Every structure is written in structure tokens, then in C-alpha cells.
VOBA-1610 file (N, C-alpha, C; in pm, whole numbers, padded with zeros to 5 digits, always signed):
BEGIN
Met+03074+04868+12311Met+03043+04903+12215Met+03005+05057+12177Ser+03056+05105+12041Ser+03014+05241+12041Ser+02906+05286+11950Asn+02807+05385+12015Asn+02697+05411+11928Asn+02732+05467+11796Val+02656+05405+11655Val+02712+05430+11558Val+02541+05479+11463Gln+02511+05577+11446Gln+02400+05627+11365Gln+02359+05565+11269Ala+02253+05505+11221Ala+02268+05447+11074Ala+02217+05556+10974Asn+02193+05673+11057Asn+02134+05777+10900Asn+02205+05851+10879Leu+02387+05830+10962Leu+02486+05932+10930Leu+02630+05884+10840Leu+02660+05961+10799Leu+02807+05933+10705Leu+02919+05966+10804Tyr+03005+05913+10807Tyr+03147+05911+10903Tyr+03275+05933+10800Thr+03384+05931+10909Thr+03532+05973+10852Thr+03612+05870+10931Lys+03707+05857+10876Lys+03826+05802+10964Lys+03878+05861+11070Glu+03839+06009+11047Glu+03911+06064+11140Glu+03780+06110+11310His+03663+05998+11297His+03601+06028+11364His+03491+06120+11387Glu+03489+06210+11267Glu+03365+06301+11285Glu+03234+06226+11182Trp+03107+06275+11214Trp+03019+06229+11175Trp+02949+06369+11089Val+02850+06316+10967Val+02825+06406+10895Val+02660+06379+10857Glu+02551+06469+10896Glu+02445+06452+10861Glu+02389+06559+10769Lys+02348+06468+10645Lys+02280+06559+10539Lys+02128+06640+10609Leu+02138+06782+10599Leu+02078+06851+10666Leu+01945+06879+10531Ser+02013+06917+10418Ser+01939+06904+10272Ser+02057+06889+10152Asp+02036+06924+10060Asp+02132+06868+09930Asp+02274+07035+09954Thr+02222+07065+10017Thr+02350+07183+10017Thr+02403+07201+10183Val+02363+07172+10274Val+02394+07179+10412Val+02399+07056+10504Val+02505+07047+10563Val+02536+06924+10625Val+02594+06971+10779Arg+02559+06873+10869Arg+02564+06932+11001Arg+02675+06824+11049Ile+02789+06873+11115Ile+02893+06815+11189Ile+02929+06784+11341Gly+02968+06671+11392Gly+03019+06637+11487Gly+03131+06530+11507Ile+03164+06517+11598Ile+03270+06389+11648Ile+03173+06300+11723Thr+03213+06150+11673Thr+03142+06055+11696Thr+03146+06035+11854Asp+03040+05907+11882Asp+03063+05859+12038Asp+03227+05762+12036Phe+03215+05715+11937Phe+03392+05675+12004Phe+03495+05759+12028Ala+03507+05884+11959Ala+03570+05958+11925Ala+03565+06037+12060Gln+03436+06078+12140Gln+03423+06147+12267Gln+03430+06036+12387Asp+03434+05890+12361Asp+03473+05827+12458Asp+03621+05817+12485Gln+03713+05787+12347Gln+03860+05804+12377Gln+03916+05934+12413Leu+03866+06025+12399Leu+03901+06155+12471Leu+03874+06173+12620Gly+03756+06109+12669Gly+03729+06150+12808Gly+03643+06278+12827Asp+03657+06294+12962Asp+03566+06480+12982Asp+03627+06540+12901Ile+03511+06608+12812Ile+03579+06747+12737Ile+03522+06887+12801Val+03645+06940+12807Val+03606+07091+12861Val+03635+07174+12802Phe+03645+07176+12710Phe+03690+07310+12612Phe+03618+07265+12454Val+03605+07327+12394Val+03567+07301+12254Val+03593+07444+12159Glu+03691+07443+12040Glu+03724+07595+11959Glu+03652+07534+11811Leu+03588+07655+11782Leu+03495+07611+11659Leu+03524+07716+11566Pro+03531+07745+11426Pro+03527+07817+11366Pro+03417+07929+11372Lys+03447+08058+11310Lys+03331+08144+11300Lys+03234+08102+11192Val+03102+08170+11189Val+03020+08154+11094Val+03085+08263+10957Gly+03086+08183+10837Gly+03142+08264+10709Gly+03250+08180+10675Ala+03331+08112+10769Ala+03474+08083+10752Ala+03456+07983+10631Ser+03553+07988+10542Ser+03569+07900+10427Ser+03629+07771+10508Val+03602+07624+10489Val+03681+07531+10537Val+03697+07417+10422Thr+03765+07356+10419Thr+03890+07239+10312Thr+03821+07110+10361Ala+03785+07019+10327Ala+03779+06881+10363Ala+03946+06823+10363Asn+03927+06748+10511Asn+04025+06694+10566Asn+04131+06825+10611Glu+04098+06929+10666Glu+04180+07025+10732Glu+04127+07073+10855Ser+04182+07052+10960Ser+04148+07106+11088Ser+04044+07241+11067Ile+03945+07212+11173Ile+03903+07316+11185Ile+03825+07402+11287Gly+03906+07322+11408Gly+03890+07357+11543Gly+03978+07256+11629Ser+03922+07259+11749Ser+03999+07147+11857Ser+03905+07134+11941Val+03903+07018+12033Val+03837+06978+12140Val+03936+06910+12224Glu+03926+06984+12350Glu+04015+06981+12451Glu+03952+06880+12581Ser+04010+06800+12633Ser+03965+06675+12736Ser+04084+06706+12842Val+04017+06621+12928Val+04130+06613+13075Val+04261+06565+13013Lys+04232+06483+12913Lys+04360+06399+12886Lys+04450+06467+12799Thr+04377+06529+12685Thr+04429+06562+12529Thr+04358+06663+12482Val+04434+06729+12405Val+04372+06826+12254Val+04396+06765+12130Ser+04244+06783+12042Ser+04232+06669+11948Ser+04193+06779+11831Asp+04259+06779+11712Asp+04202+06864+11602Asp+04048+06802+11541Ile+03988+06880+11533Ile+03858+06839+11461Ile+03870+06879+11335Phe+03880+06755+11245Phe+03851+06772+11061Phe+03776+06783+11008Cys+03774+06900+10915Cys+03614+06887+10840Cys+03608+06782+10757Pro+03480+06702+10723Pro+03482+06593+10656Pro+03463+06635+10520Val+03417+06777+10463Val+03376+06840+10336Val+03435+06982+10337Ser+03429+07021+10214Ser+03477+07162+10170Ser+03380+07262+10148Gly+03372+07359+10230Gly+03247+07450+10186Gly+03264+07615+10293Lys+03149+07646+10313Lys+03114+07754+10452Lys+03078+07750+10546Val+03097+07761+10649Val+03031+07757+10759Val+02892+07858+10775Thr+02791+07769+10796Thr+02676+07853+10789Thr+02629+07878+10947Ala+02652+07798+11030Ala+02615+07775+11199Ala+02757+07721+11265Val+02722+07746+11403Val+02821+07696+11478Val+02753+07646+11608Asn+02779+07560+11681Asn+02700+07532+11824Asn+02735+07609+11891Ser+02711+07743+11921Ser+02750+07815+12023Ser+02745+07789+12187Thr+02661+07673+12190Thr+02600+07628+12305Thr+02720+07557+12404Leu+02835+07484+12332Leu+02933+07423+12345Leu+03032+07522+12429Glu+03006+07649+12395Glu+03115+07766+12460Glu+03083+07722+12609Gly+02996+07754+12684Gly+02941+07714+12826Gly+02936+07573+12853Ser+02885+07512+12760Ser+02848+07339+12780Ser+02941+07241+12685Pro+03076+07239+12701Pro+03124+07195+12641Pro+03135+07006+12629Glu+03068+06964+12735Glu+03036+06851+12800Glu+02915+06754+12725Leu+02877+06853+12668Leu+02749+06802+12589Leu+02802+06734+12437Val+02934+06741+12436Val+02980+06666+12337Val+03006+06491+12398Asn+03024+06517+12535Asn+03066+06393+12580Asn+02886+06330+12592Thr+02810+06420+12618Thr+02663+06365+12683Thr+02562+06284+12558Ala+02591+06395+12485Ala+02494+06360+12331Ala+02565+06424+12239Ser+02678+06372+12184Ser+02774+06356+12074Ser+02692+06390+11935Phe+02583+06291+11893Phe+02482+06316+11818Phe+02378+06391+11795Gly+02343+06475+11933Gly+02236+06584+11944Gly+02321+06695+11957Glu+02280+06718+12090Glu+02313+06860+12117Glu+02441+06918+12112Gly+02522+06813+12074Gly+02711+06815+12095Gly+02722+06839+11980Trp+02654+06851+11872Trp+02681+06895+11732Trp+02780+07000+11738Met+02883+07003+11585Met+02960+07136+11633Met+02941+07239+11507Val+02917+07200+11398Val+02903+07327+11269Val+02811+07251+11183Glu+02771+07339+11108Glu+02674+07356+10992Glu+02778+07388+10873Val+02804+07340+10761Val+02862+07368+10627Val+02777+07351+10519Glu+02823+07441+10428Glu+02710+07477+10331Glu+02825+07420+10187Ile+02767+07276+10172Ile+02843+07206+10056Ile+02797+07259+09909Ser+02876+07266+09790Ser+02828+07266+09658Ser+02730+07141+09622Gly+02726+07039+09684Gly+02611+06943+09636Gly+02649+06812+09699Pro+02521+06692+09660Pro+02565+06596+09699Pro+02718+06491+09685Glu+02789+06563+09567Glu+02914+06504+09527Glu+02993+06499+09645Ala+02979+06618+09718Ala+03095+06655+09814Ala+03082+06580+09929Leu+02995+06489+09927Leu+02992+06361+10036Leu+03063+06225+10000Glu+03108+06221+09844Glu+03118+06111+09818Glu+03266+06048+09868Gly+03308+05957+09883Gly+03434+05930+09993Gly+03399+05892+10141Leu+03290+05949+10198Leu+03270+05924+10338Leu+03221+05768+10353Leu+03207+05735+10508Leu+03201+05620+10514Leu+03050+05570+10557Ser+02981+05467+10527Ser+02862+05433+10539Ser+02864+05426+10708Ala+02755+05406+10795Ala+02712+05331+10908Ala+02785+05201+10930Ala+02794+05148+10854Ala+02831+05002+10842Ala+03000+04971+10807Glu+03019+05052+10752Glu+03162+05056+10699Glu+03250+05135+10825Tyr+03196+05227+10897Tyr+03229+05289+11005Tyr+03238+05193+11134Gly+03112+05137+11155Gly+03105+05002+11203Gly+03206+04944+11237Ser+03252+04881+11138Ser+03372+04770+11112Ser+03500+04851+11130Tyr+03524+04972+11091Tyr+03645+05046+11103Tyr+03676+05029+11278Ile+03626+05097+11344Ile+03600+05097+11496Ile+03564+04939+11571Gly+03581+04866+11498Gly+03546+04708+11575Gly+03429+04713+11646Asn+03309+04742+11563Asn+03177+04705+11631Asn+03105+04630+11552Asp+03182+04530+11500Asp+03105+04422+11438Asp+03067+04310+11537
//
């Protein structure tokens, strides 16, 4: 059974969103996603200042099995990237909800989070019932 954090929002593409303020969110991939990918060996992230669009690719995660796109759950501007992942991509496996976060994005406001899944909805989606 995958770990689903109750305080986060989720997408069906297996990204999580943590609301840091009314206008800034932190994004990463879920425990379910990192488990499916296997050992992560490389993470490609956008640059600070990049404009991002909801449901579009903002980078990729490479594992020993495959390469998968990271889809941005919200539209906005990248305000921070987790540069620690350049030298330690395995943090996505060991701490997907903590040190393995990927980007922070400035959004227009809380309405940008509409349509994301609650923890209960995501848990049902991945079969954590």
C-alpha cells in the first residue's frame, strides 16, 4: 500500500501538491509513482523563472526501468527547484514527500488548485481502499 499524505492534493498523473501559501505550491511525485518507477537515477527540472502550464511536462524522471515525464498540476511561474536532486536523485525514492520535492510554483491564487484530487480520492484512484 502506497503512502498518501492527508495534507496534500494529488493528480491522476501521480504528482502531489503542497500549498505553502495562497500563491505558492510545492510539487513532487507520489510514493506510488516512485515505487512504480524503481530506482531513480536522474531528475530533469525546469529553471527558476520558467512559465509552466497545468497538465504539461516540466521535466522528467529517469529510473533504471524507464523515463517518465513530470506533469505540472498548476499553471504559474517556477520560483524554486530542488537542486539537491542533481547529485542525489535517489531522494525521490527515499523521501518523495520530503527532501525529494521537485519545484515550487507561484500560482494566481487558490482557484488554481481546483480539480486536484484530495488524499481520499487519490487513495481510491490507486487502490488504497
